[in-house]
N, C-alpha and C positions, 0 to 999 in steps of 0.2 A: 319530161316523161314522154316517150314517143308510143302513145296510146295506139295508133295503127299498127305498129310492129308488135307491141304486146299482145293485143287482141288476135292477131294472126298467128303468133307463135302458139298462144293458149289453144287456139282453134285446131291448129296442126297437131298439137301434143294430145288433145283430146281424141283425135282420129288415129293417133299413132303412139299409144300410151305404153311404150316398151323402151328397155334400157338402150338397145341398139340405136333406135331413132334419136333418143334423148342425147346420148353420148356424142352423136354425129352432130348434132345442133347445139351442143352445150356453150360454144362461143357466143351464140345469139342469146342464149339464156343468161349467161355471165354479164353481157352487156345490159340487159333488160333488168337484171338484178340490181345492178349499180345504179341505175336510174331511178328505181323503187327505193333504194337505200337513201339516195339523194333527197327524196320526199321526206323520208323519216328524219334524215338529219335537219332539214328545214323545220319540220313539224314540232319536234320535241321543244325547242325554246318558245315557240308560239303557245304550245300548250301549258307550259310552266307558267305563263302569265296568268292563268286561272287555276292551275293545279301545280303549285310549286313542288309537290312529292315527287313528281317524275322528272325533274329538272335534270338529274344525273343518270337518267336510263340511257344504256348503250344502244344506239340505233341498231347495231348489228345483232344484239340480242333480242331485239323486237320482232325482227322478221322470222316467219316460220320457215322451216325447211321445205324444200319442194317435195321431199321424199315422203311417201304416205306410210303410216303404221298399218300394215295389213295383216299383223298377226292374228287378230281377232275379227276381221272383216271378211265378208263374203265377196266384196269387191277387191280383186287382187291386182288392180291397176297400181303400178309402183309410183306414179307421180300426181301430185296436185295439179289441177288445171285452173289455178289462180295464184295471184300474188297477195299475201296477206301479212298482217302484222298486228301484235298485241302489245299495247303500252299500259304498264301498270306499275305500281310501286312494290310488287310482290316479288319475292326471290324466285319464285317459279311461275311462268306463264300459266294462266288459268286456275290460280289457286285462291283468288279473291277478286274483289271488285276492280275493273279496269275499263280499257277501251280496246275496240278491235275494228279493223277494216280490212276489206280484201276488194280486188279488181279481178273480174272474170273474163272469159273470152268474148262475152257481149259488150264489154265497156261498161259493165254495171258496177258501180261502187256500192258495195254493202258495208254498211258503217253504223256504229252505236256503242253501247256500253253496257256495264251492270256485272253480273255474276251468273254464269251459265253452269248449271248443274253443281251447285255448292256441296261440298262434302257433308255428311250427315250432321256433324256437330255445328257447322257453320249455318246450315239450313235451319236448325233449331234456334241458334242465336237470333237469325233474322226474324224468325216467326215470333220468338218471344219479344223481341224489339217492337214488332208490330202491335201486339198486345199491350205492352208496358207504354208505349208512346204513340198511340194512334194519331195524335195531333201532328207529329212530325212526318208522317207519311202523308197525311191530309195537305200539309203544307208543300211537300214535294210535288203532289200530284196537281196542285193548283199553281205551281211556278210557272209564269207566263211563257219564259222562253222554252222550258222543257215541254209544255203542253202544246205549244203553237208548233214545235218542230216534230215531236214524237208522239204526241197525243196521249199516250199511257204507257205502262209496261205492257210487254207482249204477254199474251195469255197462253202460249204454246204449251201443251203436255200438262195442263193443270189437272189437279185431282177432281173427282166429281164430289167427293166428301171431305169434310175437315180431317186432317191427319190426326194420328194418335197422339194424344196429349192436349188436343185442341177441340175436342168433342164438346166440351162442356161450355164453350163460349155461347153467348146468346145468338140466336139464330139471326137476329138483325145487327149483329156486329158489323160496324161501319166497313171493315176492310176484310171481311171473310174471304173474299175472292182471292185477295193477295195471300192470305194465309195458306190457301190451296196450291198456290204456285210452287213448282219445283225449280223455276228459273226466276231470276230477277233481272230482266234486261230490256233494253228498247233498241230497236234497229229500224233502219229504213233503207230504201235502195235509190240511188241517184244515177241517172244515166249520163255517162260521160260521151263527149263527141268522139266517136271512133275514127274519124277521118281527119282529125287534128291532133298534133302533139301539143303538150302543155307544159309550160315551165315549172320545174319542181316547186318553186316558191309559191306559184300561183295555186297548184294543187294543194300544197300544204296549207295555204290560207283557208281554201275551202273546206278541207278536212278539219281543221282546227276550229273554225266557225261552227261546224256540225257537232263536234265533239264537245265544244263549250256547252252547248245546251243540254247533253246528256250528263254533264258534271254534277248537277244536283242530285241525280241517281246514285252516281258513284260515291258522292260524299255521304249520302244517307246509308248506303250499304257499309261504308267505312265505319261510321258510327255504331251501326248495329253489331259489327263484328267485334267492335272494341267494347261492347257493352258489358261483357262478362267481367271486365277488370273495373268497372266503374262501381262506386259504392251505391 
């Protein structure tokens, strides 16, 4: 992966975010996209060693399109200024627990996993699972690899009070703050060397090792989402 070329392209795109510029420079984009795809091709078999459910994921389907959905956004820039991918065993990206990473114009690798903005029925399943099996969440949060790498789940956009249906929980309920969350994710940022290319396999190994440590969160969320079918 030619990180210097990628970051320069994304920097230039952020300054010229319009169709005319992008189409003129699309050959460069196509080369960078193929390099990014090569990372995912190498990555999926590595990840399948700790998460066999993603073994047959198509690398091409894991990549996000460069086009932004601007229909309901005040930002009308037509193109994303990062290369990103989502890897999960769900039929549709973003509909369940999985993994995500992106590289931006600064050479920052934003990486992690979980479930961002669960749909209401899934959100209730997860919260109910926390109440029914607090010991399993405690086990996750004490997982040595997860704790060392990510520390905890992110607390972005949490509620200030317990949500409807959970107000009768004891005030000292162990995982009340998790009940208040609207996302169940853990992410971190890693600075890549902007001045040096990196082999696809090497970058894939670094990504796989980082995502391996967020697997306990992904596995816990999958258990929670399947809990409705359990006796």
